[in-house]
Structures are given as C-alpha cells and as structure tokens.
C-alpha positions in Angstrom: -60.6 -8.3 87.0 -62.7 -10.1 84.1 -63.5 -14.1 84.8 -65.2 -14.8 81.1 -64.3 -12.6 78.2 -67.5 -11.2 76.9 -69.2 -12.6 79.9 -72.3 -10.4 81.5 -72.4 -7.2 82.0 -71.6 -5.4 85.6 -72.4 -2.9 87.3 -69.2 -0.9 86.3 -70.1 -0.9 81.9 -67.8 -4.3 80.9 -68.7 -7.3 80.9 -67.3 -10.5 82.9 -65.8 -8.5 85.2 -65.3 -11.2 88.6 -68.2 -10.0 90.5 -70.9 -11.1 87.5 -69.9 -15.2 88.1 -68.0 -14.8 92.0 -69.6 -12.9 94.1 -73.0 -13.5 96.8 -75.4 -11.5 93.7 -73.8 -14.1 91.4 -75.3 -16.9 93.0 -78.2 -15.4 94.0 -79.0 -15.4 90.5 -77.8 -18.5 89.7 -80.4 -19.8 92.4 -82.9 -17.8 90.8 -82.9 -19.2 87.5 -82.8 -22.4 89.8 -85.3 -22.4 91.5 -87.5 -20.0 88.9 -87.8 -16.6 90.8 -86.1 -14.3 91.3 -84.3 -14.3 94.9 -82.8 -11.4 96.9 -78.6 -12.4 98.3 -79.7 -13.6 102.0 -82.7 -15.2 100.8 -80.9 -17.5 98.5 -78.1 -17.9 101.6 -80.4 -19.1 103.9 -82.4 -21.6 101.1 -78.6 -23.1 100.8 -78.3 -23.5 104.8 -81.4 -24.3 105.9 -81.4 -27.4 102.9 -84.6 -26.5 101.2 -83.7 -26.1 98.4 -80.7 -28.3 96.6 -78.7 -25.3 94.9 -75.2 -27.3 96.0 -74.2 -26.8 92.2 -75.3 -22.8 91.5 -72.7 -22.8 94.9 -69.6 -25.1 94.0 -69.7 -22.8 90.2 -69.2 -19.6 92.1 -66.7 -20.6 94.3 -64.9 -22.0 91.2 -64.7 -19.0 89.4 -63.2 -17.3 92.1 -60.9 -20.0 92.9 -60.2 -19.7 89.3 -59.0 -15.3 89.4 -57.4 -16.4 93.0 
C-alpha cells in the first residue's frame, strides 16, 4: 500500500509503501534521526517506554500515518 507518493524507497523496491512510514522500523528510523545515533527497533521502543528519550512526536507521526492508511 503506497501512502506518500514518491516517498522513501521500501525493501520491496517501491517508493512510499506503508511500512516505510507506519511500522516499528519507521519509528526506529525517526528515533535514530531525532537522537542522532543508530537505534534498533527494540532500543527505540525501550527508550520511549522508559521515558529516557523524548520520542512522543516520532510515535505520533508513525501512528498518524497508520491511521490515514486505515
């Protein structure tokens, strides 16, 4: 499912697939950008859950894309 036309390249080769904006890896990529270091999905989720990193905006953006797709 293509959400943002011409968006980021997906693992399948297309651009703008839902998983590029509304998945755990999309959240981890946003968190990595925000914090300026590479994070795994697990570490990004743990940082968000523990409150050790301010990632509410990144979670919200991921959820908004998912909501639009649904």
